[in-house]
C-alpha positions in Angstrom: 198.9 42.6 62.1 197.5 40.4 65.0 193.6 41.7 65.5 191.6 40.9 68.7 188.0 39.7 68.8 186.3 42.3 66.3 183.1 43.9 67.5 180.6 43.2 66.0 176.4 44.5 66.2 173.3 43.8 64.0 169.6 44.3 64.7 166.6 45.1 62.3 165.0 48.1 62.1 161.1 47.8 59.9 161.6 50.6 58.0 162.6 51.0 54.3 166.1 51.0 53.5 167.6 54.0 51.8 165.6 55.7 54.9 168.4 53.9 56.7 171.4 54.6 54.6 170.2 58.2 54.8 170.1 58.2 58.9 173.1 56.5 59.3 175.2 58.1 56.1 174.0 62.2 56.1 177.1 62.7 59.3 174.7 65.7 61.2 172.0 62.5 61.2 174.5 59.8 62.2 175.7 62.1 65.2 172.7 62.5 66.4 172.5 59.0 68.0 175.8 56.9 67.6 177.4 57.4 71.1 180.7 57.3 69.7 180.7 60.2 68.0 180.1 64.2 68.6 180.8 65.4 65.9 181.1 63.9 62.4 182.2 66.3 59.7 182.3 65.3 55.8 185.6 67.0 54.2 184.5 68.4 50.3 185.2 65.7 47.4 187.2 66.4 43.9 184.7 63.5 42.1 181.9 61.9 43.2 183.8 58.4 43.1 186.8 59.3 45.5 186.2 58.1 48.9 184.9 60.0 51.2 187.0 61.5 54.1 185.7 62.8 57.2 187.1 64.2 60.3 185.1 62.5 64.2 184.6 64.1 67.3 184.2 62.2 70.6 184.0 64.4 74.1 184.8 62.7 76.6 183.6 65.0 79.4 185.6 68.0 81.5 185.7 69.7 78.1 188.6 67.2 76.4 187.7 66.0 73.6 189.3 63.2 70.6 189.7 63.9 66.9 190.5 62.0 64.4 190.4 60.8 60.3 188.1 58.3 58.7 187.5 57.6 54.9 184.6 55.2 53.9 183.7 54.0 50.2 179.7 52.8 50.1 178.5 50.8 47.3 175.6 48.2 46.0 176.3 44.6 46.1 173.1 43.7 44.3 169.1 45.3 44.3 168.7 44.1 48.0 172.1 45.5 49.8 174.0 48.8 50.4 177.6 47.7 51.6 180.2 51.3 53.2 183.2 50.3 53.5 185.5 52.7 56.2 189.0 53.2 57.1 189.9 56.0 60.5 193.1 56.6 62.4 194.0 59.2 65.1 197.6 60.3 66.5 195.2 62.3 69.3 197.4 61.5 72.4 194.1 60.6 74.6 192.6 57.9 72.1 192.8 54.8 73.0 192.9 53.7 69.4 195.2 54.3 67.3 193.9 52.7 63.9 191.1 50.3 62.4 188.5 49.6 59.7 185.3 48.1 59.2 182.0 48.2 57.9 178.2 48.4 57.7 175.9 46.7 56.4 172.2 46.8 54.8 169.8 44.2 53.9 166.4 45.3 52.6 164.2 43.0 53.3 160.0 42.5 53.0 159.5 43.6 56.9 162.4 46.1 57.0 166.2 46.7 56.6 168.9 44.0 58.7 171.3 46.6 59.7 174.7 45.6 61.1 178.0 46.2 61.5 181.9 44.2 62.6 184.6 46.8 62.6 188.3 46.2 64.8 191.0 48.6 65.4 194.6 48.2 67.1 194.7 50.0 70.4 196.8 53.1 70.9 199.7 53.4 73.7 201.6 50.5 73.5 201.5 47.7 76.2 199.0 50.5 78.4 196.9 50.5 76.1 196.5 46.9 75.8 195.7 46.2 79.0 193.0 48.8 79.0 191.5 48.0 75.9 190.2 44.4 78.0 187.2 47.4 79.6 187.2 49.7 76.4 186.6 46.9 73.9 183.5 45.4 75.1 182.2 48.9 76.6 182.5 50.2 72.7 180.9 46.9 71.6 178.3 48.5 74.3 178.1 51.5 73.2 177.9 50.6 69.8 174.8 48.1 70.7 173.2 50.2 72.4 173.2 53.3 69.8 171.4 50.7 67.1 168.7 49.7 69.3 168.5 53.7 69.8 168.6 54.3 66.4 166.7 51.1 65.3 163.6 53.4 68.3 164.1 56.6 65.8 163.3 55.5 63.0 160.7 52.5 64.0 158.3 54.8 66.6 159.6 58.3 66.1 161.6 58.9 69.0 164.0 60.9 69.0 168.0 60.1 70.1 168.1 62.7 72.3 165.1 62.4 74.1 166.4 58.0 74.8 170.3 59.4 76.5 167.2 61.7 78.6 165.0 59.2 79.8 167.7 56.4 79.7 169.6 58.9 82.4 167.4 59.4 84.3 166.2 55.2 84.2 169.8 54.5 85.5 170.1 57.4 88.2 166.5 56.4 89.4 167.8 52.6 89.7 171.3 53.9 91.3 170.2 55.9 93.3 168.2 52.9 94.6 170.6 50.2 95.5 172.6 52.8 97.0 169.8 53.2 99.7 168.9 49.7 100.1 173.2 48.9 100.2 173.5 52.0 102.9 170.2 51.2 105.2 172.0 47.4 104.8 175.6 48.2 106.2 175.8 51.0 107.8 172.7 51.2 110.7 172.5 46.8 110.7 175.7 46.0 110.7 178.5 48.9 111.2 176.4 50.8 114.1 173.3 48.9 115.8 172.5 50.9 118.4 171.8 53.7 116.4 168.3 52.7 116.8 167.6 49.6 114.6 168.3 47.4 117.3 165.9 49.3 119.7 163.8 48.4 117.5 164.1 45.4 116.5 164.2 44.7 120.8 160.7 46.4 121.8 158.8 44.0 119.5 159.7 40.7 121.4 159.9 38.3 119.1 163.5 37.9 119.1 164.8 37.6 122.6 168.7 37.3 122.2 169.3 36.9 119.3 168.3 40.8 117.6 171.5 41.3 116.8 172.6 38.3 114.4 169.0 39.2 112.5 170.0 42.6 111.7 173.1 41.2 110.9 171.2 39.2 108.1 168.4 41.3 107.7 171.5 44.0 106.1 172.7 41.7 104.1 169.7 40.8 102.8 169.3 44.4 102.2 173.2 44.7 100.5 172.2 42.3 97.8 168.6 43.3 97.1 170.4 46.8 96.2 172.9 45.8 94.2 170.3 43.2 91.9 169.3 47.2 91.1 173.1 47.3 89.6 172.8 43.6 87.9 169.3 43.5 86.9 167.0 47.1 86.6 165.8 46.9 83.2 163.8 43.8 85.2 159.6 45.4 85.2 159.2 42.9 87.7 162.2 43.4 90.7 160.4 47.2 90.7 157.1 46.1 91.7 158.8 43.5 94.5 160.7 46.5 96.2 156.9 48.6 95.6 155.7 45.5 97.4 158.5 45.0 99.4 158.1 49.8 100.7 155.1 49.5 101.2 155.3 46.3 103.9 157.3 47.7 105.3 156.5 51.0 105.5 153.7 50.0 107.1 155.7 47.6 109.4 157.3 50.4 111.0 154.9 52.7 111.4 152.9 50.5 113.8 155.7 49.1 115.4 155.8 52.4 116.2 154.0 56.0 115.4 155.9 58.4 116.6 158.7 57.8 113.4 156.3 59.8 112.0 157.0 62.9 113.7 161.6 63.0 113.4 162.9 64.5 110.3 164.1 62.5 107.4 161.4 59.7 109.1 161.0 55.8 107.6 157.0 57.1 105.7 159.5 59.9 104.0 162.8 57.9 102.4 159.6 55.0 101.6 157.4 57.6 99.4 160.5 59.1 98.3 161.8 55.4 97.2 157.9 54.6 95.6 158.7 57.5 93.3 161.5 56.4 92.1 160.7 52.7 91.2 157.7 54.1 89.3 160.4 56.5 87.6 161.8 53.3 86.7 158.8 51.7 85.2 157.3 54.9 83.2 160.8 54.9 82.1 161.5 51.0 81.4 158.7 51.8 77.7 160.9 51.9 74.7 163.9 52.7 76.5 167.3 51.6 74.3 169.0 48.2 75.1 172.2 47.2 74.1 170.7 43.6 74.3 168.2 43.8 71.5 171.2 43.4 69.3 172.9 40.5 67.7 176.9 40.7 69.7 178.1 37.4 68.4 179.7 37.0 64.6 177.0 34.1 63.0 178.9 31.5 61.6 177.8 32.0 57.7 177.1 35.9 56.8 175.0 36.4 54.6 
């Protein structure tokens, strides 16, 4: 059975091995921090040393969910390492995963626990599923890494996963809105419909006679590119600081050039204040925000 490159995620948690083991193996604790699972239910075992079978469910929105079955076996390799091997499978018609396997590994150190996972799977839905997997596999790897960092923040700093989820949602919504506003302001009034007021404003300055339209196109293009940076580099503090400075300068300049704009509904001042607020919210949310890039994603050439 030919498989694609496995998903590997590794993080370091400043907590003892037994606690990391408990919070990742207890189903009620595990489902709190792992984006991939909404519910995990352990099935009863006849004997203590039997493999642990479990049912899992993942909510995908609109009242729909995907369910499947898994089997795990936990063991201690030595005094400083634990490994939990697992297999999982599903026949759910909406699942992009048919079956897979992997392991969790816990390595005790003097400063904490190295926690890692490696797993792989076969896509469902035939050729169509393999095509979708080109997008789904990187997304699943990102979700695993993001969940690992959420888990780390929970054990290291006591930040509950539900709070990390809410703060992340607020942060990304703020970045998206900032991106949308900048792109809209660059595309609509400066490139597509210059005669709605922007052209008159530039002409009133009198500095660019004959080139006002070209200047607006260039400014519009710059605003579109600047807006895209909030989607790509929204986690950069310097970007939001730059945004705050730019908004203050543009707001002051617009008010000086035409003070009557303060009297119009939804004017430059109200828009500037709203965008400033979004950048301040983003800056405040950035502290201890889960980050998938904080995890190691490449399989070491020589694993311990």
